[in-house]
N, C-alpha and C positions, 0 to 999 in steps of 0.2 A: 712297570713303568709302560704306560697304557698306550695305545692307538687311534686314532681318531683321523677318519675320514671325514671331512667336511661336506663334503658335495659328491653326485654323480660323475663331475667334472673329473675329479680327482682316484677314480677308483682306475681306472687306465694305468696309474702308475703307481697304484699301492704295491707293487713289490719292490720298488723302492723308497725305505722310509729312511726320515731323516729326525735329528733331534729340533725342537723348536719350543718357548716359552708361549702357552696357550693361557686364553682366557674365556668364560664360560657367561659368569656373572660380574658385575660390578661391585666393587665395594674395597674391603680389603685384597693387601698383598697375596695373601691367601688363596686369592683365587685363581695366584699367576701358576702354574703346573708343568713341570716340563714331563713333554710327552713325541711319542713318535706320529709323524704325519706323512703326507703323501708328499716325496719329492715334489716341487712345481715345475711344469716346463714352460719354458718363454712361449709366447705367442709371436705371429713375424715380427712385432714392430718391440720387441722384448730382447733382454739378454737372461742369461739365469748365472747371480752369480753367485760363487762361494765364497758367504761370509765372513770374515775372518773377525769384524770389530762390529758394534754397535754402542749407541750411548742414550741413555736418556736424559729426555726433552720434559717440559714439561707439560704439554699437551699429551705425550703417553701416560703422564700419573694424572693428569684430568678426566682420558678417557677412562681410565680403567677405574679411576672412581667411582664415573657416571655424573659427568657433570651435567646441568640440565641442557647445555648447549649438544653436547656431543652424545647425548641419547638419542636427539631428534636429527642427528644427523646420520649414526651409525645402529639406531636401534634403542627402541622407549624401553623395557622392559631389559632385555641382556644383547647384550652386541650380535650386531648380524653373525651369520656362519662365516662370510668372508671377508672380515675385519676382528679375527680373533685371536691373533697373530699381532703385538704391537711393535714399536721400532721403525721408525722413520729415516734416523741415520744410519747409515752402513760403509764399511769400506771393505773391499773383498779382492777377489782375481775372477774374471769372467768366465766361469765353464764351458759355457754354450752362449749363443747365437741367432735370432729367430732370420727368416728371409730376407729382410726387407730392411735389417740393421746394416750400416755404411760404417759406421764412428768409429767400433768396436770389434776383437776379433778373440778369439780366446786365448787365455793367458795374459790379457790386459791386467792392472793394477786398475780398482775405481774407488771411488767415493763419490757422495751426494746424499741427496735426500727423496726416500719415498714416499714424499708427502701423500698423494695420492693412491700409494697402494698397500700397504706399509708394512710388515713381516718382516723388521731386521733382527729382531730378535728369536734367529732359527740361522740353525747350519745354509741355507738354499736362499735365495731370492729373487724374485725374478720383476724387473723394473724395465721400464721404457730408456733408450737409451739416453734422447733430451734430459733423464734426469740424474745423468754422470758425467765427471770429468774424470781425465785419468787422474789417481792421487797423488800429494805431491812427492816430490822424489826424496828429499830429505827428514819426510816424520816413516813413524811405523804405521802398520794396520790401527793399530790402538789410539794413535796421536791422532792421525785421518778422521778418523770414527768420531771424533768429538768438537769436530768442526761446521758438518755443512747446515745443520738448522739454526744455529746458535749464532754462529757466525757470518753470515748471509740479514740475518733478522739486524744484525749490529753496523753492518755496511750499508742497507739500505736506510733502516731508522738517520742515520748519521749524512751520509751521500743523499739520499733522495726528501724522506719525508722531512729531514731536517735543514736539507742544503748549507750543509756547513761550511763556516771560511774560517783563513788564517785570524787570527784573532781573537776570536769569540770566545765568550766563556761559557763550558758546555757545564751541564752537572748528569750524571747517570747514575738514579736511583736503580737500588740492586746491582751494583758495581761489583760485588762479590760473585755472582754465580754466573751461569755459563755465558749467556750473552753478552753479562757487562763485562766480563772480563777481556770478551773481542772488542767492545764497544770505546773501554780506554784505551786500547792500544792504537784503534783504529783514528781517535779522535788527536790520540798525540801525534799521529803523523799529517796532520792538518794545520797543522802545528797554532791549534789552541789551547786556551787553559783549562784542565779539566779537574772536577771535585765528582769524586765518587761518595756517595751513602752506602751505608749497609751496618748491620750488626756487627758489636763489637769484634767477635774471632773471625770475621773477616776483612776487616781494616787492612792487615800486613800485607793479604794478596792485592788488596786493590793498589795499594804503594807499592808492591811489587812490581805491577804489571804498566808505572808509571802515571798513577793520580798525581794531581800536583797537591791538591787538597783530599782530606778524608774528614767524611762526618757521620758521628755513628749515633743513627739513630734513635739510640737507646736513651742518648741522652740531648740528643739538640734536632730543636723542628724547622730542616732546612726552611719550609716557607714562612716562617716567622720570625726568620733572624736578619730580616733586612736585606742578603744579598740579591741579586737579579742577575738572571743568565738570559743569553740567548737562546740557548738549546738546550729543553728538558729531557732526557730518554729515562722512559721509565719502564723498568722491566717490571713491575709490581704490580702498579694499576688498581691497585684501593680504593684511594684516598679519593677525595670530591676533585675533580676540576678545579674548583674554585679556590682549594685550598694550593696548587700549583698556579695557577692565575697570577696569585700571588709575588710569587719569585718570578713571573715572567718578566722579559726586560721591557720595554713599547715595541714592538713588531717583532715577538719572540714567538718562538715553537716548542710545542707542545708535544712530542711526537709518544705516541703508545704503542707498546709490545706485549701485547697478552693484556691479560687481566679480569677482572666481575666483567658481566652485562651491563651492570647500570653505570659502570665509570665507562662504560664504551660509550651507551646509547650518550653519558653526558658529553664527549671528547667528539661525538659527531654534532652534537646541536652546538655546541661550542664552536666546532671546524666551521660549519654553516655562517655561523653569526660573524665568526671573523675574517671570511671571505668576505663578505659584501660590507664590513669597516673599515677592511683592509689592518687593524691592529692585530692583537698577538692572535696566534694560530694555532691549531690540535690540529691531528692528524695521527690516526690510525697506521700505522704501519702492515701493511697487508699486498704485495707484490707478488705472493706466490711466491714455491721453491727453487732453490738455485739459481736464482737471477743475479748475477753477481759472484756464484761460485768460484768461478774460472779467474775474475781480478783477484779472488781470496788467493786461491792458488799464488797466485803470481806473487804477492807480497807475503806468503807463509814461506816461498821456495827464497824467495830472496833475504831470509830473515827479519823481517820486518813486525810481522805477527808471529806470536804460534800459540796451541790451545794450552790451556790450564787443565789439568786432569787431577780431581782431587782423591778419588778411588778408583779402579778396576777389580770388577766381577767376573767371575766365570758365569757360562751360560744358566745355570742349573741354581746359583744365586741370586739371579733376576728379584724374588722377591724383597729380600733382606735391601738390595741395591734400591728398591721401590720405597721400603719402609726410611733409608737413610734419606735418601732424597723427599720425601716428604714432608722426613721431618724440618727441610730447611737450613741444615747444617752442613750441605757441599758447599767446599769452593772451588769455583768452574763447573767440571764436567766430572761427571759418573759416569763410567765406560763401561760395556758388557762382552766380553771376549768368547769365543768359542768352544775353547780348552774346556776339556770333559775333566 
């Protein structure tokens, strides 16, 4: 096992080493390596989390692959030294707190999305207290780690971007993935008629979380079957916006969660056009992490929403988890636990 000290700031703590998945090159999951790194120390406004579980999101996979936008943000030729441990979603126990922290104390069980700092694929991570909420009392750490990023994106897409209303017809594209399985459950809570679209092998899980109708995209093109929807929540974002436009009701809304850059640009253009004409609306879900996480936690503790977990991997098998995720076979979430 290798030891890695990424910057002079960590040398002070090098006597205390912890395990983490580190990558220094973009591309294959083979570049993800289990190493020993300096145990992080929290700043005044941060907490130190003993991480019990994390989960894989599309952004982790895209960053590791080295997509264009991520290279611009986090290192053109190789990831920046401060961004070499992936993992935004975490669930764990607070071990220490900074001097300005007021919401939490050592021993508290928490979960959240560390979007601004990453570092969840490690035994310990630091985070601002604003990035965390108390862990749902009725879930394990592994189940809790499956929630923050995917669940919040689904909630924001339906409640804010889509402004969903009872009685509406909602279509969720990519309904069998991490965001999609949350979105189906949340949409059904509002009294809507939900259609879930995904690949053949994911349709059973789409039905199991409550979809009224399912469409196998390998057999049917929902943009050409004559149906119209008040809201399309798109967890894929790879088709032309003009295709989606055909499937929207007059005054309907298309909300994009992730996707290819050209499609995002199309959505922005059509969004500006729609705002001036009062016609169909095109929006990108980008409100930021953890906004709505407390509301989601309440729904989970009330038994109204639950995470769907496909597979769980231990930390050293994270490269295999990334390979599985990248194949697009996962139903719901892929979770990483810190067990060795």
